[in-house]
TIVO-2410 file (N, C-alpha, C; in nm, 3 decimals):
# residues 105
REC num residu      c1      c2      c3 atome chaine
REC   1      X  -1.372  -0.332   0.525     N      A
REC   1      X  -1.323  -0.204   0.568    CA      A
REC   1      X  -1.260  -0.269   0.400     C      A
REC   2      X  -1.166  -0.333   0.343     N      A
REC   2      X  -1.104  -0.368   0.263    CA      A
REC   2      X  -1.217  -0.477   0.203     C      A
REC   3      X  -1.285  -0.492   0.177     N      A
REC   3      X  -1.409  -0.533   0.045    CA      A
REC   3      X  -1.449  -0.449   0.045     C      A
REC   4      X  -1.489  -0.276   0.081     N      A
REC   4      X  -1.545  -0.175   0.066    CA      A
REC   4      X  -1.460  -0.099  -0.072     C      A
REC   5      X  -1.344  -0.039  -0.018     N      A
REC   5      X  -1.290  -0.010  -0.115    CA      A
REC   5      X  -1.277  -0.136  -0.221     C      A
REC   6      X  -1.216  -0.257  -0.210     N      A
REC   6      X  -1.215  -0.312  -0.359    CA      A
REC   6      X  -1.288  -0.316  -0.396     C      A
REC   7      X  -1.447  -0.279  -0.368     N      A
REC   7      X  -1.567  -0.271  -0.452    CA      A
REC   7      X  -1.532  -0.172  -0.543     C      A
REC   8      X  -1.545  -0.048  -0.510     N      A
REC   8      X  -1.533   0.039  -0.525    CA      A
REC   8      X  -1.381   0.124  -0.603     C      A
REC   9      X  -1.306   0.004  -0.623     N      A
REC   9      X  -1.255   0.009  -0.706    CA      A
REC   9      X  -1.128   0.166  -0.632     C      A
REC  10      X  -1.122   0.162  -0.499     N      A
REC  10      X  -0.986   0.209  -0.497    CA      A
REC  10      X  -0.892   0.145  -0.374     C      A
REC  11      X  -0.883   0.002  -0.401     N      A
REC  11      X  -0.774  -0.058  -0.331    CA      A
REC  11      X  -0.766  -0.184  -0.445     C      A
REC  12      X  -0.643  -0.262  -0.369     N      A
REC  12      X  -0.632  -0.386  -0.440    CA      A
REC  12      X  -0.547  -0.478  -0.362     C      A
REC  13      X  -0.514  -0.623  -0.385     N      A
REC  13      X  -0.395  -0.666  -0.335    CA      A
REC  13      X  -0.290  -0.637  -0.320     C      A
REC  14      X  -0.229  -0.596  -0.420     N      A
REC  14      X  -0.122  -0.548  -0.391    CA      A
REC  14      X  -0.072  -0.398  -0.354     C      A
REC  15      X  -0.199  -0.338  -0.358     N      A
REC  15      X  -0.143  -0.179  -0.303    CA      A
REC  15      X  -0.207  -0.249  -0.154     C      A
REC  16      X  -0.298  -0.321  -0.113     N      A
REC  16      X  -0.269  -0.315   0.036    CA      A
REC  16      X  -0.114  -0.428   0.067     C      A
REC  17      X  -0.095  -0.470  -0.062     N      A
REC  17      X   0.105  -0.541   0.027    CA      A
REC  17      X   0.162  -0.410   0.105     C      A
REC  18      X   0.164  -0.285  -0.039     N      A
REC  18      X   0.267  -0.175  -0.077    CA      A
REC  18      X   0.206  -0.136   0.131     C      A
REC  19      X   0.081  -0.076   0.148     N      A
REC  19      X   0.039   0.018   0.292    CA      A
REC  19      X   0.084  -0.094   0.397     C      A
REC  20      X   0.085  -0.250   0.350     N      A
REC  20      X   0.048  -0.340   0.519    CA      A
REC  20      X   0.259  -0.293   0.520     C      A
REC  21      X   0.329  -0.240   0.475     N      A
REC  21      X   0.476  -0.227   0.514    CA      A
REC  21      X   0.501  -0.139   0.543     C      A
REC  22      X   0.439  -0.038   0.506     N      A
REC  22      X   0.481   0.120   0.644    CA      A
REC  22      X   0.340   0.105   0.788     C      A
REC  23      X   0.409   0.207   0.820     N      A
REC  23      X   0.376   0.204   1.010    CA      A
REC  23      X   0.267   0.306   0.956     C      A
REC  24      X   0.141   0.314   1.026     N      A
REC  24      X   0.073   0.418   1.104    CA      A
REC  24      X   0.114   0.526   1.101     C      A
REC  25      X   0.194   0.618   1.175     N      A
REC  25      X   0.252   0.710   1.118    CA      A
REC  25      X   0.286   0.761   0.905     C      A
REC  26      X   0.342   0.696   0.941     N      A
REC  26      X   0.384   0.666   0.724    CA      A
REC  26      X   0.282   0.674   0.660     C      A
REC  27      X   0.140   0.648   0.665     N      A
REC  27      X   0.087   0.636   0.594    CA      A
REC  27      X   0.010   0.728   0.657     C      A
REC  28      X   0.042   0.807   0.746     N      A
REC  28      X  -0.059   0.942   0.804    CA      A
REC  28      X  -0.040   1.055   0.709     C      A
REC  29      X   0.128   1.018   0.750     N      A
REC  29      X   0.227   1.158   0.725    CA      A
REC  29      X   0.210   1.181   0.535     C      A
REC  30      X   0.201   1.011   0.491     N      A
REC  30      X   0.222   1.040   0.308    CA      A
REC  30      X   0.131   1.076   0.304     C      A
REC  31      X  -0.042   1.051   0.343     N      A
REC  31      X  -0.153   1.100   0.267    CA      A
REC  31      X  -0.181   1.260   0.362     C      A
REC  32      X  -0.092   1.317   0.467     N      A
REC  32      X  -0.161   1.425   0.438    CA      A
REC  32      X  -0.060   1.578   0.324     C      A
REC  33      X   0.052   1.465   0.308     N      A
REC  33      X   0.209   1.507   0.156    CA      A
REC  33      X   0.142   1.490   0.101     C      A
REC  34      X   0.012   1.381   0.004     N      A
REC  34      X  -0.009   1.368  -0.072    CA      A
REC  34      X  -0.163   1.547  -0.102     C      A
REC  35      X  -0.211   1.454  -0.054     N      A
REC  35      X  -0.335   1.585   0.034    CA      A
REC  35      X  -0.293   1.732  -0.061     C      A
REC  36      X  -0.197   1.795   0.032     N      A
REC  36      X  -0.171   1.921   0.000    CA      A
REC  36      X  -0.048   1.910  -0.103     C      A
REC  37      X  -0.074   1.820  -0.215     N      A
REC  37      X   0.043   1.871  -0.312    CA      A
REC  37      X  -0.011   1.937  -0.388     C      A
REC  38      X  -0.174   1.966  -0.417     N      A
REC  38      X  -0.244   2.017  -0.520    CA      A
REC  38      X  -0.271   2.187  -0.519     C      A
REC  39      X  -0.240   2.229  -0.352     N      A
REC  39      X  -0.187   2.324  -0.308    CA      A
REC  39      X  -0.095   2.433  -0.231     C      A
REC  40      X   0.030   2.337  -0.315     N      A
REC  40      X   0.108   2.405  -0.323    CA      A
REC  40      X   0.183   2.378  -0.112     C      A
REC  41      X   0.192   2.205  -0.127     N      A
REC  41      X   0.256   2.203  -0.014    CA      A
REC  41      X   0.166   2.310   0.136     C      A
REC  42      X   0.043   2.341   0.140     N      A
REC  42      X   0.030   2.433   0.270    CA      A
REC  42      X  -0.107   2.439   0.270     C      A
REC  43      X  -0.182   2.401   0.376     N      A
REC  43      X  -0.313   2.368   0.462    CA      A
REC  43      X  -0.346   2.505   0.566     C      A
REC  44      X  -0.242   2.587   0.536     N      A
REC  44      X  -0.361   2.752   0.567    CA      A
REC  44      X  -0.508   2.726   0.630     C      A
REC  45      X  -0.520   2.742   0.771     N      A
REC  45      X  -0.696   2.738   0.792    CA      A
REC  45      X  -0.734   2.630   0.795     C      A
REC  46      X  -0.662   2.581   0.798     N      A
REC  46      X  -0.725   2.386   0.794    CA      A
REC  46      X  -0.665   2.356   1.042     C      A
REC  47      X  -0.725   2.335   1.055     N      A
REC  47      X  -0.661   2.328   1.177    CA      A
REC  47      X  -0.669   2.141   1.259     C      A
REC  48      X  -0.545   2.132   1.097     N      A
REC  48      X  -0.521   2.007   1.130    CA      A
REC  48      X  -0.538   1.931   1.317     C      A
REC  49      X  -0.426   2.008   1.371     N      A
REC  49      X  -0.379   1.960   1.507    CA      A
REC  49      X  -0.503   1.921   1.563     C      A
REC  50      X  -0.595   2.026   1.586     N      A
REC  50      X  -0.705   2.031   1.686    CA      A
REC  50      X  -0.796   1.908   1.592     C      A
REC  51      X  -0.820   1.859   1.457     N      A
REC  51      X  -0.931   1.745   1.424    CA      A
REC  51      X  -0.857   1.637   1.447     C      A
REC  52      X  -0.708   1.584   1.489     N      A
REC  52      X  -0.717   1.513   1.480    CA      A
REC  52      X  -0.781   1.417   1.594     C      A
REC  53      X  -0.808   1.435   1.746     N      A
REC  53      X  -0.920   1.364   1.776    CA      A
REC  53      X  -1.045   1.289   1.706     C      A
REC  54      X  -1.082   1.395   1.628     N      A
REC  54      X  -1.157   1.319   1.615    CA      A
REC  54      X  -1.163   1.228   1.427     C      A
REC  55      X  -1.090   1.277   1.409     N      A
REC  55      X  -1.031   1.189   1.265    CA      A
REC  55      X  -0.907   1.066   1.299     C      A
REC  56      X  -0.873   1.069   1.415     N      A
REC  56      X  -0.874   0.932   1.478    CA      A
REC  56      X  -1.008   0.789   1.495     C      A
REC  57      X  -1.116   0.892   1.556     N      A
REC  57      X  -1.136   0.846   1.663    CA      A
REC  57      X  -1.275   0.756   1.546     C      A
REC  58      X  -1.333   0.853   1.428     N      A
REC  58      X  -1.366   0.844   1.327    CA      A
REC  58      X  -1.319   0.689   1.258     C      A
REC  59      X  -1.178   0.697   1.210     N      A
REC  59      X  -1.120   0.558   1.090    CA      A
REC  59      X  -1.129   0.451   1.250     C      A
REC  60      X  -1.134   0.451   1.336     N      A
REC  60      X  -1.110   0.363   1.480    CA      A
REC  60      X  -1.275   0.348   1.470     C      A
REC  61      X  -1.359   0.380   1.454     N      A
REC  61      X  -1.495   0.311   1.380    CA      A
REC  61      X  -1.559   0.294   1.327     C      A
REC  62      X  -1.498   0.338   1.194     N      A
REC  62      X  -1.504   0.227   1.077    CA      A
REC  62      X  -1.456   0.140   1.116     C      A
REC  63      X  -1.290   0.100   1.120     N      A
REC  63      X  -1.234  -0.031   1.124    CA      A
REC  63      X  -1.343  -0.148   1.193     C      A
REC  64      X  -1.371  -0.052   1.296     N      A
REC  64      X  -1.456  -0.184   1.449    CA      A
REC  64      X  -1.563  -0.189   1.373     C      A
REC  65      X  -1.670  -0.095   1.315     N      A
REC  65      X  -1.856  -0.159   1.231    CA      A
REC  65      X  -1.746  -0.242   1.098     C      A
REC  66      X  -1.660  -0.261   1.009     N      A
REC  66      X  -1.636  -0.328   0.919    CA      A
REC  66      X  -1.578  -0.451   1.003     C      A
REC  67      X  -1.488  -0.447   1.132     N      A
REC  67      X  -1.415  -0.609   1.135    CA      A
REC  67      X  -1.497  -0.695   1.243     C      A
REC  68      X  -1.605  -0.659   1.296     N      A
REC  68      X  -1.654  -0.740   1.348    CA      A
REC  68      X  -1.795  -0.835   1.309     C      A
REC  69      X  -1.837  -0.870   1.319     N      A
REC  69      X  -2.004  -0.926   1.297    CA      A
REC  69      X  -2.121  -0.858   1.322     C      A
REC  70      X  -2.097  -0.856   1.466     N      A
REC  70      X  -2.188  -0.765   1.481    CA      A
REC  70      X  -2.174  -0.598   1.547     C      A
REC  71      X  -2.296  -0.542   1.635     N      A
REC  71      X  -2.335  -0.384   1.702    CA      A
REC  71      X  -2.217  -0.431   1.826     C      A
REC  72      X  -2.288  -0.538   1.867     N      A
REC  72      X  -2.272  -0.548   1.980    CA      A
REC  72      X  -2.117  -0.577   1.974     C      A
REC  73      X  -2.087  -0.658   1.903     N      A
REC  73      X  -1.947  -0.693   1.922    CA      A
REC  73      X  -1.836  -0.587   1.927     C      A
REC  74      X  -1.907  -0.458   1.831     N      A
REC  74      X  -1.842  -0.360   1.813    CA      A
REC  74      X  -1.811  -0.262   1.926     C      A
REC  75      X  -1.938  -0.230   1.991     N      A
REC  75      X  -1.969  -0.209   2.127    CA      A
REC  75      X  -1.876  -0.206   2.244     C      A
REC  76      X  -1.853  -0.397   2.216     N      A
REC  76      X  -1.711  -0.422   2.333    CA      A
REC  76      X  -1.595  -0.389   2.253     C      A
REC  77      X  -1.612  -0.391   2.145     N      A
REC  77      X  -1.463  -0.414   2.096    CA      A
REC  77      X  -1.388  -0.244   2.151     C      A
REC  78      X  -1.474  -0.136   2.151     N      A
REC  78      X  -1.464   0.009   2.150    CA      A
REC  78      X  -1.471   0.062   2.262     C      A
REC  79      X  -1.558   0.005   2.382     N      A
REC  79      X  -1.547  -0.037   2.476    CA      A
REC  79      X  -1.607   0.085   2.524     C      A
REC  80      X  -1.776   0.124   2.453     N      A
REC  80      X  -1.821   0.160   2.394    CA      A
REC  80      X  -2.010   0.179   2.463     C      A
REC  81      X  -2.102   0.265   2.558     N      A
REC  81      X  -2.268   0.221   2.592    CA      A
REC  81      X  -2.303   0.207   2.497     C      A
REC  82      X  -2.418   0.126   2.441     N      A
REC  82      X  -2.489   0.155   2.304    CA      A
REC  82      X  -2.568   0.307   2.297     C      A
REC  83      X  -2.515   0.376   2.374     N      A
REC  83      X  -2.658   0.509   2.366    CA      A
REC  83      X  -2.516   0.582   2.267     C      A
REC  84      X  -2.388   0.548   2.330     N      A
REC  84      X  -2.283   0.618   2.327    CA      A
REC  84      X  -2.207   0.580   2.174     C      A
REC  85      X  -2.246   0.497   2.076     N      A
REC  85      X  -2.210   0.364   1.983    CA      A
REC  85      X  -2.316   0.465   1.942     C      A
REC  86      X  -2.470   0.422   1.941     N      A
REC  86      X  -2.618   0.487   1.817    CA      A
REC  86      X  -2.503   0.724   1.785     C      A
REC  87      X  -2.463   0.793   1.882     N      A
REC  87      X  -2.468   0.925   1.862    CA      A
REC  87      X  -2.352   0.921   1.766     C      A
REC  88      X  -2.245   0.864   1.805     N      A
REC  88      X  -2.071   0.822   1.719    CA      A
REC  88      X  -2.144   0.761   1.582     C      A
REC  89      X  -2.257   0.678   1.550     N      A
REC  89      X  -2.248   0.588   1.428    CA      A
REC  89      X  -2.314   0.739   1.382     C      A
REC  90      X  -2.382   0.853   1.407     N      A
REC  90      X  -2.462   0.899   1.321    CA      A
REC  90      X  -2.388   1.000   1.298     C      A
REC  91      X  -2.285   1.046   1.386     N      A
REC  91      X  -2.143   1.128   1.422    CA      A
REC  91      X  -2.093   1.144   1.219     C      A
REC  92      X  -2.027   1.005   1.209     N      A
REC  92      X  -1.945   0.963   1.164    CA      A
REC  92      X  -1.995   0.883   1.014     C      A
REC  93      X  -2.132   0.905   1.031     N      A
REC  93      X  -2.210   0.837   0.930    CA      A
REC  93      X  -2.176   0.743   0.892     C      A
REC  94      X  -2.142   0.592   0.977     N      A
REC  94      X  -2.147   0.472   0.916    CA      A
REC  94      X  -2.327   0.447   0.792     C      A
REC  95      X  -2.369   0.533   0.833     N      A
REC  95      X  -2.511   0.391   0.783    CA      A
REC  95      X  -2.494   0.437   0.625     C      A
REC  96      X  -2.443   0.548   0.580     N      A
REC  96      X  -2.456   0.597   0.446    CA      A
REC  96      X  -2.349   0.554   0.416     C      A
REC  97      X  -2.193   0.509   0.432     N      A
REC  97      X  -2.109   0.509   0.455    CA      A
REC  97      X  -2.019   0.340   0.420     C      A
REC  98      X  -2.138   0.299   0.508     N      A
REC  98      X  -2.120   0.123   0.469    CA      A
REC  98      X  -2.212   0.046   0.355     C      A
REC  99      X  -2.286   0.189   0.273     N      A
REC  99      X  -2.391   0.125   0.182    CA      A
REC  99      X  -2.408   0.089   0.080     C      A
REC 100      X  -2.363   0.016   0.006     N      A
REC 100      X  -2.306  -0.029  -0.134    CA      A
REC 100      X  -2.391   0.034  -0.272     C      A
REC 101      X  -2.336   0.121  -0.331     N      A
REC 101      X  -2.379   0.260  -0.358    CA      A
REC 101      X  -2.450   0.191  -0.498     C      A
REC 102      X  -2.434   0.086  -0.568     N      A
REC 102      X  -2.433   0.018  -0.726    CA      A
REC 102      X  -2.548  -0.113  -0.649     C      A
REC 103      X  -2.538  -0.140  -0.528     N      A
REC 103      X  -2.672  -0.223  -0.481    CA      A
REC 103      X  -2.833  -0.166  -0.533     C      A
REC 104      X  -2.817  -0.032  -0.374     N      A
REC 104      X  -2.907   0.022  -0.501    CA      A
REC 104      X  -2.941   0.086  -0.581     C      A
REC 105      X  -2.914   0.020  -0.700     N      A
REC 105      X  -2.946   0.165  -0.773    CA      A
REC 105      X  -3.040  -0.005  -0.907     C      A
***
């Protein structure tokens, strides 16, 4: 994940050092705060509480996919059987997410 974001120039070593000093809860709270600034800190109509489970699954799935060497290793890490793994892989769009857009051109 770090390499992907660095290639896209959305992250760098300095940013990652700063990020690592924050707790996961602080990162989530800060991201929510920053994403609501353009709309005067209002997120009316967005069911954040009900969406948390899916958001966390997506993040953990992407981490497992990027941190393991093989699909089988990712499945073991996540505790998923092959069928469930493929369902989540499609649901979270992993095949498109980790494609290097520059290499496609």
